[in-house]
C-alpha positions, 0 to 999 in steps of 0.5 A: 825757437823753444820758449824757455821762459816767460820773457821769451813768451811775452817776447814772441807773442809781442812781434806776432801781434805786430806782424799780424796787425800790420799784415790785416791793415796792409790788406785793408789798405790795398786799393785798385790804383795803389802801387805795391810800393805805397802799399809796402811804405804803408806797412813800415809806418805801421812797422815803425810806429811797433818800433819793430824793424822789417825782418827781410831787410834787416836779415837779407837786405831785402829791397823793401819792408814786406814782400808783395808778390801779384798774379804769377809771382809766387813769393818774394815779390819786391814792392815797386812803384811800376806795379800798380794794382788792379781790380780782380788782382791777386795779391800775397803779402808777407810780413815778418819783423824783429822786435826785441830780439824776437821775429815773427812771420805771417802772410795771406793772399786775397783778390783786390776789389772784385773778383773778376778772374775767379780767384777766390776758390784758391784763396779760400782752399788756402785757408781751409788747408791752413786750419785744417793743417793747424788744428792736427799740429802738437808735440810728437806729430810728424811734419810730413802728417802735415803736409799731407793734410795741406796736399790732400785738401789742395787736390780736393778742390783741384789744386796742386802744392808747390814743392819748393817753398816751406814753412819753417821755425822762427822766434830767435831769427827769421828762418830756424829749425826745423827748416822744411815744413812742406805742404806735401808729404815726404815719406823720407822726412821723420822730424816731428814737431816738438812741444813748446817750440814756435814755427811759421806753417805755411801753405802754398796752393797753385792752379798749375805746376808744382814749382817756382822758378826765379823771376831773375831779379835775385828775389820774386819767385814766379808760378810755373806755367802761368799759374797762381799761387795762394800763400797762407801763413801764421806763426804758432807755439806748439803745445801738447793739444792745439797750438796757440796761433800767435799772428790770428789778430791778422784775421786769417 
């Protein structure tokens, strides 16, 4: 999405704050013994309080208000009454919403309770990779160069990146051009970031393997080789300097 008016800036800023607050509150609310459906319903109540609508539900008829992925689920996990959070689980919450005709997207992985499985290094690498990448994004920068930064940070810490999950443009719909902002270096990707546009930049950092596969429910993607994947995502406004992080209220 290109920002073409003050109304555009106000609209995208407002919905970005809503998804950021929702993600932050859901992360703080999560605890062992809670089902992912209970957590999703909590997220719905927050979105509803802002008169915002779940973007995956209105766009794709997703069977939940947010995507909640646990442990070996890498992305697009379906909230369920059967999935009970346990101490040390790796949880990813992806919150996107529509408000007033504008869409924003953010997500984050975290460990529930005590890190008994030693996954915080993975989470920390995902966040550090995201912030190192964001710091370098501005109008004219090649998208592939940002992927290189994320991939380099992952490898430096002994991890891999997922190659079939990407960031994307966002704004007037949930997914817009540029349709692929990979977290690896792709020499064939010659696209560049454009000033005054809005994108959602994501990291997908993996303990094993570089791809995900369909779980079989039509939505959930599993990390290959029994690995774990941490994801963090911000919606940003690109400038000719450092970008404006529109979802900074999520605390990531």
